[in-house]
Backbone as CSV, one residue per row, in Angstrom:
resi,resn,N_x,N_y,N_z,CA_x,CA_y,CA_z,C_x,C_y,C_z
1,UNK,-52.802,12.027,18.806,-51.457,11.461,18.973,-51.430,10.064,18.377
2,UNK,-50.455,9.837,17.459,-50.439,8.579,16.739,-50.145,7.377,17.645
3,UNK,-49.372,7.613,18.764,-49.015,6.478,19.608,-50.168,6.004,20.479
4,UNK,-51.300,6.807,20.526,-52.479,6.382,21.265,-53.473,5.666,20.364
5,UNK,-53.164,5.611,19.098,-54.038,4.916,18.155,-53.998,3.414,18.421
6,UNK,-55.167,2.724,18.536,-55.164,1.268,18.813,-54.401,0.473,17.762
7,UNK,-54.508,0.884,16.498,-53.785,0.167,15.441,-52.274,0.254,15.652
8,UNK,-51.830,1.442,16.055,-50.393,1.599,16.310,-49.946,0.739,17.482
9,UNK,-50.787,0.669,18.528,-50.414,-0.136,19.691,-50.313,-1.620,19.331
10,UNK,-51.258,-2.090,18.516,-51.202,-3.485,18.083,-49.930,-3.740,17.281
11,UNK,-49.632,-2.813,16.361,-48.409,-2.960,15.570,-47.172,-2.934,16.463
12,UNK,-47.179,-2.053,17.476,-46.026,-1.931,18.378,-45.810,-3.231,19.152
13,UNK,-46.902,-3.795,19.690,-46.786,-5.039,20.452,-46.337,-6.191,19.547
14,UNK,-46.905,-6.227,18.327,-46.491,-7.278,17.387,-45.010,-7.127,17.042
15,UNK,-44.572,-5.895,16.861,-43.184,-5.643,16.523,-42.251,-6.099,17.650
16,UNK,-42.629,-5.777,18.904,-41.813,-6.192,20.055,-41.766,-7.723,20.144
17,UNK,-42.937,-8.362,19.988,-42.983,-9.827,20.078,-42.140,-10.470,18.976
18,UNK,-42.184,-9.902,17.782,-41.402,-10.451,16.670,-39.906,-10.317,16.924
19,UNK,-39.489,-9.152,17.421,-38.060,-8.939,17.694,-37.568,-9.846,18.819
20,UNK,-38.427,-10.047,19.847,-38.047,-10.968,20.931,-37.887,-12.379,20.392
21,UNK,-38.811,-12.784,19.507,-38.727,-14.123,18.912,-37.446,-14.288,18.099
22,UNK,-37.118,-13.275,17.298,-35.889,-13.335,16.497,-34.661,-13.395,17.405
23,UNK,-34.691,-12.625,18.511,-33.554,-12.630,19.445,-33.377,-14.006,20.078
24,UNK,-34.489,-14.621,20.477,-34.405,-15.957,21.079,-33.857,-16.963,20.083
25,UNK,-34.314,-16.890,18.835,-33.840,-17.811,17.795,-32.331,-17.634,17.564
26,UNK,-31.835,-16.404,17.701,-30.395,-16.159,17.500,-29.566,-16.599,18.701
27,UNK,-30.108,-16.436,19.913,-29.324,-16.706,21.122,-29.299,-18.198,21.464
28,UNK,-30.392,-18.916,21.240,-30.456,-20.324,21.632,-29.340,-21.175,21.023
29,UNK,-29.029,-21.057,19.715,-27.909,-21.852,19.178,-26.578,-21.548,19.858
30,UNK,-26.353,-20.279,20.232,-25.113,-19.930,20.916,-25.038,-20.604,22.284
31,UNK,-26.162,-20.589,23.009,-26.184,-21.245,24.323,-25.986,-22.746,24.189
32,UNK,-26.567,-23.334,23.138,-26.406,-24.780,22.936,-24.949,-25.130,22.630
33,UNK,-24.316,-24.349,21.767,-22.901,-24.603,21.445,-22.033,-24.454,22.686
34,UNK,-22.303,-23.432,23.485,-21.534,-23.225,24.714,-21.732,-24.391,25.681
35,UNK,-22.978,-24.881,25.796,-23.252,-26.009,26.688,-22.552,-27.277,26.209
36,UNK,-22.573,-27.534,24.901,-21.906,-28.729,24.363,-20.402,-28.654,24.592
37,UNK,-19.838,-27.440,24.458,-18.380,-27.291,24.625,-17.948,-27.591,26.052
38,UNK,-18.868,-27.488,27.016,-18.542,-27.730,28.427,-19.050,-29.081,28.913
39,UNK,-19.501,-29.929,28.013,-20.089,-31.217,28.407,-19.103,-32.356,28.201
40,UNK,-19.364,-33.467,28.876,-18.533,-34.651,28.758,-18.749,-35.383,27.448
41,UNK,-17.880,-36.367,27.182,-17.881,-37.066,25.907,-19.191,-37.818,25.657
42,UNK,-19.645,-38.609,26.646,-20.827,-39.445,26.417,-22.076,-38.595,26.195
43,UNK,-22.231,-37.553,26.987,-23.418,-36.697,26.845,-23.419,-35.965,25.511
44,UNK,-22.256,-35.465,25.104,-22.186,-34.725,23.835,-22.410,-35.650,22.645
45,UNK,-21.784,-36.830,22.672,-21.947,-37.762,21.552,-23.366,-38.317,21.460
46,UNK,-24.048,-38.391,22.592,-25.415,-38.946,22.617,-26.481,-37.880,22.399
47,UNK,-26.075,-36.648,22.122,-27.032,-35.544,21.900,-27.946,-35.324,23.101
48,UNK,-27.364,-35.459,24.311,-28.161,-35.261,25.524,-28.059,-33.841,26.058
49,UNK,-27.278,-33.006,25.386,-27.036,-31.647,25.883,-28.030,-30.684,25.238
50,UNK,-28.674,-29.914,26.098,-29.571,-28.869,25.593,-28.938,-27.508,25.763
51,UNK,-29.425,-26.771,26.745,-28.883,-25.436,27.010,-28.024,-25.402,28.273
52,UNK,-27.940,-26.535,28.963,-27.136,-26.616,30.192,-26.103,-27.733,30.027
53,UNK,-24.834,-27.488,30.374,-23.806,-28.532,30.229,-24.134,-29.781,31.045
54,UNK,-23.806,-30.951,30.480,-23.991,-32.235,31.165,-22.601,-32.847,31.370
55,UNK,-22.324,-33.337,32.588,-20.984,-33.849,32.935,-19.933,-32.778,32.640
56,UNK,-20.022,-31.697,33.365,-19.185,-30.511,33.115,-17.711,-30.882,32.931
57,UNK,-17.115,-30.355,31.857,-15.707,-30.631,31.567,-15.121,-29.476,30.765
58,UNK,-13.875,-29.119,31.102,-13.172,-28.063,30.355,-12.149,-28.635,29.387
59,UNK,-12.176,-29.956,29.201,-11.165,-30.599,28.355,-11.212,-30.087,26.915
60,UNK,-12.393,-29.790,26.423,-12.504,-29.286,25.057,-11.724,-27.996,24.868
61,UNK,-11.816,-27.086,25.834,-11.079,-25.823,25.757,-9.586,-26.041,25.990
62,UNK,-9.243,-26.950,26.935,-7.828,-27.213,27.201,-7.146,-27.794,25.968
63,UNK,-7.798,-28.775,25.309,-7.211,-29.360,24.104,-7.155,-28.347,22.963
64,UNK,-8.131,-27.468,22.920,-8.131,-26.451,21.859,-6.937,-25.514,21.996
65,UNK,-6.657,-25.079,23.225,-5.536,-24.154,23.416,-4.185,-24.869,23.386
66,UNK,-4.189,-26.198,23.404,-2.941,-26.950,23.201,-2.687,-27.229,21.726
67,UNK,-3.673,-26.939,20.894,-3.560,-27.208,19.452,-2.799,-26.070,18.782
68,UNK,-1.602,-26.331,18.298,-0.772,-25.283,17.698,-1.405,-24.731,16.420
69,UNK,-2.076,-25.605,15.651,-2.735,-25.117,14.432,-3.847,-24.131,14.747
70,UNK,-4.601,-24.405,15.804,-5.688,-23.491,16.183,-5.127,-22.150,16.643
71,UNK,-4.080,-22.185,17.471,-3.497,-20.930,17.953,-2.885,-20.132,16.810
72,UNK,-2.245,-20.830,15.861,-1.685,-20.128,14.704,-2.799,-19.497,13.866
73,UNK,-3.880,-20.247,13.653,-5.001,-19.713,12.875,-5.650,-18.526,13.588
74,UNK,-5.756,-18.624,14.917,-6.327,-17.515,15.698,-5.454,-16.262,15.581
75,UNK,-4.145,-16.451,15.651,-3.222,-15.308,15.534,-3.329,-14.661,14.154
76,UNK,-3.404,-15.495,13.107,-3.514,-14.953,11.751,-4.827,-14.189,11.574
77,UNK,-5.907,-14.725,12.126,-7.204,-14.046,11.975,-7.226,-12.711,12.708
78,UNK,-6.654,-12.691,13.926,-6.615,-11.429,14.685,-5.773,-10.398,13.942
79,UNK,-4.592,-10.825,13.462,-3.713,-9.899,12.740,-4.355,-9.444,11.439
80,UNK,-4.968,-10.387,10.728,-5.626,-10.039,9.468,-6.764,-9.050,9.694
81,UNK,-7.570,-9.294,10.710,-8.713,-8.406,10.963,-8.248,-7.012,11.357
82,UNK,-7.213,-6.936,12.207,-6.739,-5.626,12.659,-6.084,-4.850,11.517
83,UNK,-5.118,-5.481,10.845,-4.399,-4.785,9.759,-5.344,-4.496,8.588
84,UNK,-6.156,-5.484,8.218,-7.065,-5.296,7.087,-8.085,-4.201,7.324
85,UNK,-8.612,-4.121,8.544,-9.611,-3.093,8.842,-8.992,-1.700,8.837
86,UNK,-7.833,-1.557,9.462,-7.190,-0.231,9.518,-6.815,0.254,8.117
87,UNK,-6.173,-0.615,7.323,-5.765,-0.193,5.983,-6.977,0.061,5.081
88,UNK,-7.985,-0.784,5.185,-9.182,-0.604,4.346,-9.888,0.713,4.672
89,UNK,-9.945,1.081,5.945,-10.601,2.334,6.306,-9.768,3.535,5.863
90,UNK,-8.427,3.407,5.915,-7.583,4.502,5.404,-7.838,4.714,3.916
91,UNK,-7.882,3.623,3.143,-8.127,3.727,1.709,-9.537,4.271,1.440
92,UNK,-10.506,3.802,2.208,-11.893,4.247,2.007,-12.026,5.748,2.230
93,UNK,-11.458,6.242,3.325,-11.564,7.680,3.636,-10.806,8.507,2.604
94,UNK,-9.593,8.065,2.245,-8.785,8.839,1.287,-9.419,8.846,-0.105
95,UNK,-10.181,7.811,-0.455,-10.865,7.797,-1.754,-12.189,8.548,-1.695
96,UNK,-12.894,8.421,-0.575,-14.238,9.020,-0.488,-14.190,10.538,-0.382
97,UNK,-13.186,11.056,0.317,-13.160,12.521,0.520,-13.025,13.295,-0.793
98,UNK,-12.054,13.012,-1.665,-12.002,13.766,-2.937,-13.214,13.499,-3.831
99,UNK,-13.769,12.287,-3.776,-14.950,12.007,-4.598,-16.192,12.738,-4.097
100,UNK,-16.160,13.179,-2.847,-17.321,13.926,-2.330,-17.297,15.386,-2.770
101,UNK,-16.173,15.833,-3.351,-16.105,17.198,-3.885,-16.802,17.250,-5.247
102,UNK,-17.129,18.431,-5.716,-17.747,18.545,-7.035,-16.660,18.571,-8.122
103,UNK,-17.102,18.532,-9.389,-16.157,18.439,-10.514,-15.275,19.674,-10.628
104,UNK,-15.757,20.807,-10.157,-14.943,22.023,-10.227,-13.781,21.958,-9.236
105,UNK,-14.028,21.362,-8.073,-12.966,21.261,-7.067,-12.011,20.105,-7.355
106,UNK,-12.536,19.016,-7.952,-11.708,17.849,-8.270,-12.012,17.439,-9.714
107,UNK,-11.163,17.856,-10.634,-11.457,17.701,-12.067,-11.538,16.236,-12.492
108,UNK,-10.825,15.371,-11.850,-10.861,13.963,-12.247,-11.954,13.162,-11.566
109,UNK,-12.883,13.847,-10.890,-13.890,13.143,-10.105,-14.731,12.198,-10.954
110,UNK,-15.269,12.672,-12.063,-16.161,11.841,-12.881,-15.442,10.590,-13.397
111,UNK,-14.198,10.768,-13.798,-13.438,9.609,-14.280,-13.322,8.540,-13.203
112,UNK,-12.950,8.942,-11.975,-12.766,7.975,-10.895,-14.092,7.372,-10.437
113,UNK,-15.161,8.167,-10.475,-16.473,7.616,-10.110,-16.866,6.497,-11.070
114,UNK,-16.702,6.737,-12.373,-17.024,5.694,-13.353,-16.074,4.505,-13.233
115,UNK,-14.820,4.786,-12.934,-13.847,3.702,-12.764,-14.261,2.778,-11.610
116,UNK,-14.632,3.372,-10.479,-15.035,2.557,-9.332,-16.328,1.800,-9.618
117,UNK,-17.259,2.446,-10.340,-18.511,1.749,-10.668,-18.256,0.550,-11.572
118,UNK,-17.369,0.709,-12.538,-17.077,-0.391,-13.471,-16.430,-1.569,-12.745
119,UNK,-15.443,-1.293,-11.884,-14.790,-2.407,-11.195,-15.701,-3.031,-10.146
120,UNK,-16.729,-2.299,-9.700,-17.683,-2.890,-8.771,-18.647,-3.832,-9.497
121,UNK,-19.014,-3.493,-10.731,-20.014,-4.278,-11.465,-19.368,-5.478,-12.154
122,UNK,-18.223,-5.256,-12.791,-17.602,-6.313,-13.598,-16.441,-6.948,-12.825
123,UNK,-16.391,-8.278,-12.887,-15.337,-9.035,-12.213,-14.692,-9.970,-13.222
124,UNK,-13.359,-10.087,-13.151,-12.653,-10.920,-14.127,-12.927,-12.401,-13.922
125,UNK,-13.294,-12.799,-12.712,-13.539,-14.209,-12.448,-12.457,-14.830,-11.589
126,UNK,-12.718,-16.028,-11.131,-11.836,-16.664,-10.155,-10.477,-17.049,-10.745
127,UNK,-10.484,-17.664,-11.946,-9.227,-18.152,-12.531,-8.280,-17.000,-12.872
128,UNK,-8.721,-15.964,-13.605,-7.815,-14.825,-13.841,-7.321,-14.188,-12.554
129,UNK,-8.191,-14.144,-11.554,-7.790,-13.560,-10.273,-6.697,-14.397,-9.621
130,UNK,-6.837,-15.701,-9.667,-5.810,-16.576,-9.076,-4.483,-16.437,-9.829
131,UNK,-4.564,-16.383,-11.167,-3.332,-16.242,-11.965,-2.630,-14.933,-11.639
132,UNK,-3.425,-13.865,-11.484,-2.837,-12.570,-11.131,-2.127,-12.632,-9.775
133,UNK,-2.780,-13.248,-8.785,-2.163,-13.356,-7.467,-0.870,-14.167,-7.521
134,UNK,-0.868,-15.186,-8.371,0.340,-16.008,-8.523,1.453,-15.223,-9.191
135,UNK,1.114,-14.412,-10.195,2.125,-13.632,-10.925,2.787,-12.602,-10.031
136,UNK,2.040,-12.050,-9.085,2.616,-11.022,-8.210,3.076,-11.624,-6.876
137,UNK,3.204,-12.965,-6.841,3.800,-13.682,-5.703,3.065,-13.454,-4.387
138,UNK,1.754,-13.488,-4.433,0.983,-13.358,-3.199,0.445,-14.695,-2.680
139,UNK,0.638,-15.768,-3.452,0.195,-17.076,-2.982,1.035,-17.464,-1.755
140,UNK,0.368,-17.950,-0.726,1.011,-18.316,0.547,1.592,-17.121,1.281
141,UNK,1.154,-15.927,0.912,1.591,-14.718,1.625,0.443,-14.174,2.474
142,UNK,0.794,-13.625,3.625,-0.233,-13.031,4.498,-0.983,-11.905,3.798
143,UNK,-0.307,-11.194,2.910,-0.918,-10.017,2.274,-1.979,-10.393,1.250
144,UNK,-2.110,-11.677,0.935,-3.204,-12.096,0.061,-4.560,-11.868,0.752
145,UNK,-4.548,-11.856,2.095,-5.785,-11.608,2.845,-6.148,-10.122,2.877
146,UNK,-5.157,-9.264,2.621,-5.370,-7.829,2.813,-5.553,-7.094,1.477
147,UNK,-4.595,-7.267,0.567,-4.532,-6.417,-0.620,-5.714,-6.583,-1.586
148,UNK,-6.168,-7.796,-1.932,-7.261,-7.885,-2.922,-8.557,-7.199,-2.490
149,UNK,-8.819,-7.137,-1.200,-10.059,-6.517,-0.736,-9.867,-5.134,-0.157
150,UNK,-8.714,-4.529,-0.437,-8.402,-3.244,0.188,-9.339,-2.130,-0.284
151,UNK,-9.712,-2.165,-1.564,-10.616,-1.133,-2.106,-12.017,-1.715,-2.175
152,UNK,-12.867,-1.297,-1.264,-14.260,-1.729,-1.241,-15.121,-0.580,-1.761
153,UNK,-15.614,-0.713,-2.984,-16.319,0.403,-3.627,-17.601,0.741,-2.886
154,UNK,-18.280,-0.290,-2.371,-19.532,-0.033,-1.651,-19.276,0.843,-0.414
155,UNK,-18.223,0.536,0.339,-17.887,1.359,1.505,-17.484,2.772,1.096
156,UNK,-16.788,2.887,-0.034,-16.396,4.218,-0.517,-17.629,5.053,-0.854
157,UNK,-18.625,4.431,-1.472,-19.855,5.164,-1.809,-20.582,5.619,-0.536
158,UNK,-20.674,4.727,0.457,-21.324,5.116,1.711,-20.579,6.263,2.389
159,UNK,-19.252,6.152,2.407,-18.459,7.205,3.048,-18.549,8.504,2.258
160,UNK,-18.556,8.416,0.944,-18.679,9.602,0.104,-20.013,10.308,0.367
161,UNK,-21.101,9.555,0.457,-22.404,10.152,0.746,-22.426,10.804,2.117
162,UNK,-21.737,10.196,3.074,-21.676,10.802,4.407,-20.953,12.141,4.357
163,UNK,-19.815,12.193,3.655,-19.076,13.459,3.534,-19.917,14.514,2.826
164,UNK,-20.637,14.118,1.777,-21.430,15.093,1.003,-22.603,15.631,1.804
165,UNK,-23.041,14.879,2.824,-24.166,15.348,3.647,-23.734,16.376,4.691
166,UNK,-22.426,16.495,4.920,-21.961,17.474,5.911,-22.042,18.891,5.337
167,UNK,-22.307,19.883,6.185,-22.435,21.279,5.705,-21.147,21.774,5.062
168,UNK,-21.281,22.401,3.877,-20.097,22.937,3.193,-19.558,24.187,3.875
169,UNK,-20.341,24.717,4.811,-19.841,25.873,5.561,-18.563,25.534,6.322
170,UNK,-18.428,24.239,6.681,-17.209,23.808,7.373,-15.992,24.025,6.485
171,UNK,-16.135,23.681,5.190,-15.029,23.868,4.247,-14.670,25.342,4.118
172,UNK,-15.701,26.153,3.924,-15.458,27.569,3.671,-14.771,28.237,4.860
173,UNK,-15.208,27.882,6.064,-14.580,28.454,7.255,-13.122,28.017,7.367
174,UNK,-12.869,26.738,7.058,-11.488,26.229,7.154,-10.600,26.844,6.082
175,UNK,-11.146,27.018,4.863,-10.351,27.616,3.773,-9.994,29.054,4.110
176,UNK,-10.950,29.770,4.709,-10.668,31.153,5.110,-9.564,31.225,6.158
177,UNK,-9.431,30.156,6.957,-8.360,30.101,7.965,-7.058,29.568,7.390
178,UNK,-7.030,29.265,6.087,-5.807,28.824,5.439,-5.565,27.332,5.479
179,UNK,-6.581,26.516,5.764,-6.388,25.070,5.852,-6.297,24.457,4.454
180,UNK,-5.454,23.432,4.333,-5.364,22.689,3.077,-6.460,21.619,3.031
181,UNK,-6.578,20.951,1.866,-7.606,19.911,1.736,-7.374,18.772,2.720
182,UNK,-6.096,18.381,2.892,-5.805,17.294,3.834,-6.130,17.698,5.268
183,UNK,-5.843,18.947,5.617,-6.170,19.419,6.965,-7.681,19.475,7.176
184,UNK,-8.424,19.872,6.126,-9.884,19.897,6.242,-10.410,18.485,6.489
185,UNK,-9.846,17.510,5.743,-10.312,16.128,5.905,-9.958,15.578,7.281
186,UNK,-8.692,15.769,7.701,-8.218,15.115,8.925,-8.689,15.809,10.191
187,UNK,-8.830,17.139,10.159,-9.143,17.865,11.392,-10.611,18.236,11.526
188,UNK,-11.341,18.240,10.417,-12.746,18.655,10.489,-13.680,17.493,10.143
189,UNK,-13.444,16.865,8.980,-14.385,15.842,8.521,-14.278,14.540,9.324
190,UNK,-13.053,14.097,9.606,-12.912,12.823,10.310,-13.514,12.842,11.717
191,UNK,-13.283,13.885,12.525,-13.881,13.870,13.877,-15.410,13.797,13.866
192,UNK,-16.055,14.420,12.867,-17.524,14.383,12.848,-18.040,13.172,12.066
193,UNK,-17.140,12.346,11.555,-17.561,11.171,10.774,-17.361,9.871,11.535
194,UNK,-17.146,9.939,12.833,-16.878,8.725,13.603,-17.997,7.691,13.518
195,UNK,-19.298,8.092,13.524,-20.336,7.045,13.398,-20.206,6.240,12.105
196,UNK,-19.974,6.932,10.985,-19.840,6.218,9.711,-18.576,5.365,9.684
197,UNK,-17.470,5.908,10.192,-16.216,5.152,10.204,-16.332,3.920,11.100
198,UNK,-16.954,4.076,12.264,-17.119,2.934,13.171,-18.001,1.861,12.541
199,UNK,-19.058,2.280,11.851,-19.958,1.309,11.225,-19.254,0.539,10.117
200,UNK,-18.570,1.254,9.243,-17.863,0.578,8.150,-16.704,-0.270,8.680
201,UNK,-16.080,0.184,9.768,-15.006,-0.619,10.372,-15.552,-1.952,10.876
202,UNK,-16.736,-1.910,11.473,-17.335,-3.163,11.962,-17.681,-4.089,10.807
203,UNK,-18.246,-3.528,9.722,-18.530,-4.350,8.537,-17.256,-5.027,8.035
204,UNK,-16.194,-4.227,7.920,-14.927,-4.753,7.398,-14.315,-5.779,8.337
205,UNK,-14.369,-5.489,9.638,-13.811,-6.405,10.638,-14.518,-7.758,10.593
206,UNK,-15.842,-7.740,10.562,-16.596,-8.999,10.524,-16.322,-9.751,9.213
207,UNK,-16.201,-9.002,8.115,-15.893,-9.636,6.839,-14.561,-10.359,6.855
208,UNK,-13.534,-9.710,7.426,-12.219,-10.353,7.523,-12.271,-11.561,8.467
209,UNK,-12.975,-11.411,9.576,-12.997,-12.493,10.572,-13.704,-13.744,10.026
210,UNK,-14.733,-13.545,9.231,-15.512,-14.683,8.733,-15.021,-15.221,7.391
211,UNK,-14.086,-14.555,6.744,-13.637,-14.983,5.414,-12.846,-16.291,5.514
212,UNK,-13.254,-17.294,4.776,-12.561,-18.582,4.807,-12.120,-19.046,3.423
213,UNK,-12.798,-18.573,2.365,-12.540,-19.115,1.041,-11.143,-18.763,0.532
214,UNK,-10.683,-17.527,0.811,-9.355,-17.137,0.324,-8.259,-17.961,0.985
215,UNK,-8.436,-18.318,2.264,-7.457,-19.185,2.916,-7.408,-20.563,2.283
216,UNK,-8.573,-21.090,1.953,-8.642,-22.399,1.307,-8.049,-22.364,-0.099
217,UNK,-8.233,-21.226,-0.791,-7.825,-21.133,-2.194,-6.347,-20.809,-2.356
218,UNK,-5.851,-19.892,-1.538,-4.515,-19.360,-1.784,-3.437,-19.938,-0.868
219,UNK,-3.820,-20.639,0.192,-2.832,-21.171,1.125,-2.700,-22.681,0.925
220,UNK,-1.481,-23.147,0.704,-1.257,-24.570,0.464,-0.944,-25.331,1.740
221,UNK,-0.678,-24.622,2.827,-0.341,-25.273,4.083,-1.342,-24.887,5.166
222,UNK,-1.845,-25.856,5.953,-2.828,-25.532,7.002,-2.303,-24.568,8.061
223,UNK,-0.978,-24.529,8.278,-0.474,-23.612,9.306,-0.518,-22.149,8.867
224,UNK,-0.942,-21.889,7.630,-1.110,-20.516,7.156,-2.582,-20.129,7.059
225,UNK,-3.471,-21.037,7.436,-4.900,-20.748,7.334,-5.344,-19.751,8.397
226,UNK,-6.326,-18.899,8.058,-7.000,-18.126,9.110,-7.978,-19.026,9.860
227,UNK,-8.512,-18.527,10.948,-9.356,-19.354,11.811,-10.633,-19.816,11.106
228,UNK,-11.220,-18.951,10.276,-12.465,-19.328,9.587,-12.240,-20.509,8.640
229,UNK,-11.086,-20.555,7.991,-10.786,-21.676,7.099,-10.603,-22.964,7.889
230,UNK,-9.929,-22.866,9.035,-9.742,-24.043,9.890,-11.083,-24.567,10.388
231,UNK,-11.960,-23.662,10.831,-13.266,-24.092,11.326,-14.118,-24.667,10.204
232,UNK,-14.005,-24.099,9.014,-14.774,-24.637,7.892,-14.338,-26.075,7.603
233,UNK,-13.036,-26.339,7.715,-12.532,-27.687,7.478,-13.027,-28.651,8.560
234,UNK,-13.072,-28.170,9.805,-13.495,-29.036,10.908,-15.006,-29.302,10.860
235,UNK,-15.790,-28.236,10.676,-17.247,-28.343,10.818,-17.910,-28.850,9.543
236,UNK,-17.516,-28.322,8.391,-18.210,-28.666,7.134,-17.565,-29.887,6.479
237,UNK,-16.268,-29.805,6.229,-15.567,-30.911,5.569,-15.336,-32.067,6.527
238,UNK,-15.188,-31.746,7.836,-14.917,-32.729,8.888,-13.647,-33.514,8.594
239,UNK,-12.637,-32.790,8.126,-11.332,-33.382,7.861,-10.402,-32.986,9.011
240,UNK,-10.162,-33.911,9.949,-9.355,-33.610,11.120,-7.859,-33.796,10.860
241,UNK,-7.498,-34.322,9.713,-6.089,-34.597,9.449,-5.262,-33.326,9.324
242,UNK,-5.902,-32.195,8.981,-5.168,-30.947,8.786,-5.404,-29.939,9.905
243,UNK,-6.061,-30.372,10.944,-6.456,-29.403,11.967,-5.604,-29.458,13.216
244,UNK,-4.683,-30.406,13.313,-3.822,-30.489,14.485,-4.448,-31.221,15.654
245,UNK,-5.661,-31.760,15.489,-6.301,-32.510,16.568,-5.729,-33.924,16.586
246,UNK,-5.230,-34.352,17.754,-4.576,-35.654,17.854,-5.611,-36.759,17.955
247,UNK,-5.238,-37.926,17.375,-6.143,-39.073,17.415,-6.399,-39.516,18.856
248,UNK,-5.374,-39.402,19.732,-5.546,-39.816,21.127,-6.610,-38.977,21.827
249,UNK,-6.663,-37.673,21.449,-7.665,-36.804,22.067,-9.073,-37.214,21.682
250,UNK,-9.226,-37.671,20.438,-10.563,-38.051,19.978,-11.059,-39.307,20.680
251,UNK,-10.129,-40.092,21.286,-10.543,-41.276,22.021,-11.148,-40.915,23.373
252,UNK,-10.702,-39.797,23.934,-11.172,-39.410,25.270,-12.109,-38.220,25.250
253,UNK,-12.160,-37.513,24.117,-13.014,-36.329,24.033,-14.054,-36.500,22.941
254,UNK,-15.121,-35.778,23.073,-16.150,-35.788,22.038,-15.756,-34.824,20.914
255,UNK,-15.925,-35.276,19.671,-15.689,-34.379,18.541,-16.559,-33.137,18.654
256,UNK,-17.781,-33.323,19.097,-18.717,-32.204,19.181,-18.268,-31.202,20.235
257,UNK,-17.699,-31.688,21.341,-17.229,-30.765,22.384,-16.054,-29.935,21.883
258,UNK,-15.116,-30.596,21.200,-13.951,-29.873,20.684,-14.379,-28.855,19.631
259,UNK,-15.228,-29.291,18.698,-15.695,-28.361,17.660,-16.461,-27.193,18.269
260,UNK,-17.315,-27.482,19.250,-18.098,-26.411,19.880,-17.197,-25.437,20.617
261,UNK,-16.160,-25.970,21.297,-15.227,-25.080,21.993,-14.513,-24.164,21.013
262,UNK,-14.078,-24.722,19.879,-13.381,-23.898,18.890,-14.317,-22.867,18.258
263,UNK,-15.539,-23.272,17.980,-16.510,-22.329,17.399,-16.807,-21.204,18.384
264,UNK,-16.972,-21.559,19.659,-17.299,-20.519,20.646,-16.134,-19.558,20.838
265,UNK,-14.910,-20.083,20.862,-13.739,-19.204,20.982,-13.648,-18.278,19.769
266,UNK,-13.965,-18.811,18.594,-13.904,-17.994,17.378,-14.955,-16.895,17.370
267,UNK,-16.081,-17.135,18.052,-17.136,-16.119,18.080,-16.844,-15.002,19.061
268,UNK,-16.038,-15.285,20.096,-15.868,-14.340,21.193,-15.381,-12.958,20.762
269,UNK,-14.340,-12.848,19.908,-13.873,-11.490,19.553,-14.972,-10.619,18.948
270,UNK,-15.773,-11.180,18.047,-16.844,-10.390,17.438,-17.921,-10.064,18.469
271,UNK,-18.236,-11.034,19.346,-19.242,-10.774,20.381,-18.780,-9.679,21.343
272,UNK,-17.466,-9.587,21.571,-16.954,-8.564,22.477,-16.861,-7.197,21.809
273,UNK,-16.550,-7.186,20.512,-16.380,-5.907,19.812,-17.728,-5.298,19.437
274,UNK,-18.671,-6.137,19.064,-19.944,-5.642,18.514,-20.678,-4.661,19.446
275,UNK,-20.821,-4.940,20.754,-21.571,-3.987,21.603,-20.971,-2.592,21.635
276,UNK,-19.637,-2.488,21.495,-19.006,-1.166,21.554,-19.259,-0.349,20.276
277,UNK,-19.470,-1.022,19.146,-19.666,-0.316,17.881,-21.119,-0.307,17.434
278,UNK,-21.966,-1.125,18.082,-23.347,-1.251,17.631,-24.117,0.069,17.699
279,UNK,-23.780,0.902,18.704,-24.530,2.154,18.866,-24.304,3.112,17.706
280,UNK,-23.228,2.899,16.925,-22.971,3.756,15.770,-23.701,3.270,14.523
281,UNK,-24.242,2.042,14.600,-24.784,1.393,13.408,-25.832,2.243,12.685
282,UNK,-26.972,2.435,13.351,-28.105,3.101,12.713,-27.765,4.537,12.359
283,UNK,-27.150,5.238,13.323,-26.814,6.649,13.107,-25.871,6.812,11.925
284,UNK,-24.850,5.965,11.855,-23.860,6.093,10.789,-24.426,5.813,9.421
285,UNK,-25.177,4.722,9.275,-25.695,4.358,7.969,-26.780,5.315,7.503
286,UNK,-27.671,5.758,8.420,-28.734,6.683,8.021,-28.149,8.018,7.579
287,UNK,-27.173,8.516,8.343,-26.565,9.785,7.956,-25.799,9.664,6.649
288,UNK,-25.214,8.480,6.396,-24.466,8.305,5.167,-25.345,8.079,3.956
289,UNK,-26.565,7.608,4.157,-27.418,7.273,3.031,-28.373,8.400,2.660
290,UNK,-28.676,9.291,3.612,-29.658,10.340,3.366,-28.931,11.660,3.160
291,UNK,-29.252,12.317,2.094,-28.642,13.622,1.822,-29.740,14.653,1.712
292,UNK,-29.569,15.760,2.431,-30.590,16.796,2.383,-30.354,17.722,1.203
C-alpha cells in the first residue's frame, strides 16, 4: 500500500505543513486589516495594531457608510459583477455548445474556432481600443464594464472541453425523442454542467469585482467608478480629493482605519460567495480539461 510507504508519509506531512503555512500567510494580513479598521486613531497611526484591535472604535465603518462616493462605487461593483457574470456565462455557454459539436454537425465550426483563437492571441492595443469605445459612445457608460469583456475565449475553450467530455449517448437519446439542439443544451447539458458553470462564474465574478483599470480609463467622474477603482485611488495613489472623504473626518480618524474599513468591506462579498462555489472548483476544472 503506497500510503504506508515512509517516503509517502514524509511527503504527506510536508505537504500538510506547507499548506498550513500558506494558509497562515494568507489569513494574517486579513486579520491585521480587520484589526486596524476597528482601532482608534492614535494606535492605528502609530502602527501599534497587530492582530487585535487597540482602542476599539467603529468610526471607520460609520464614516465609510456615510461616504456617498463609496456607496455609489459599491453599488456599481455589485451591479457590474452580477450583470457581467450572468451575461458572460450566457455567451460562454451559447458559444461553447455549438463549438463542441464536430464539423459534420456544425459546418462553420472550424471557422469560428480559428476566429476565437486569433482574437485571443492578437490584440489591437490600448489606444485603438479606447478610440473604438469612444466611437460607439461607451465612455462614461455602465456598459463599458460589461460589453468589452463579454466574450472570454479562455472560458469558452474550458466550457467546450467540458461539453465534449460528456457522453454522446445523451445526444442520441434526446434526438430519438425529438429534441432540438437548444433543448439538448438547455435540458440535458446544462444540468450536468453545473460544476464547470459555477467555476467559470466564480472566475468571472472575481474578475469583475477586482477590475479597476477600466474605471480609471473610461470614467471621467469619480461617482461613476467601481469600488476597485476607488480603492486603488485611496490605497495606491492616496488621492483623497476624489474619494468623498471629508477633511474634518481625517482630523478625528486615522487614514489607515478608514482605508482598512473600506478594504475589508470590499473583500466581504467575495469572502461570502467563495465558500459556496469553492467545492465546484477542482471537479469543474478537471472534468473540463480532461477528455477521455
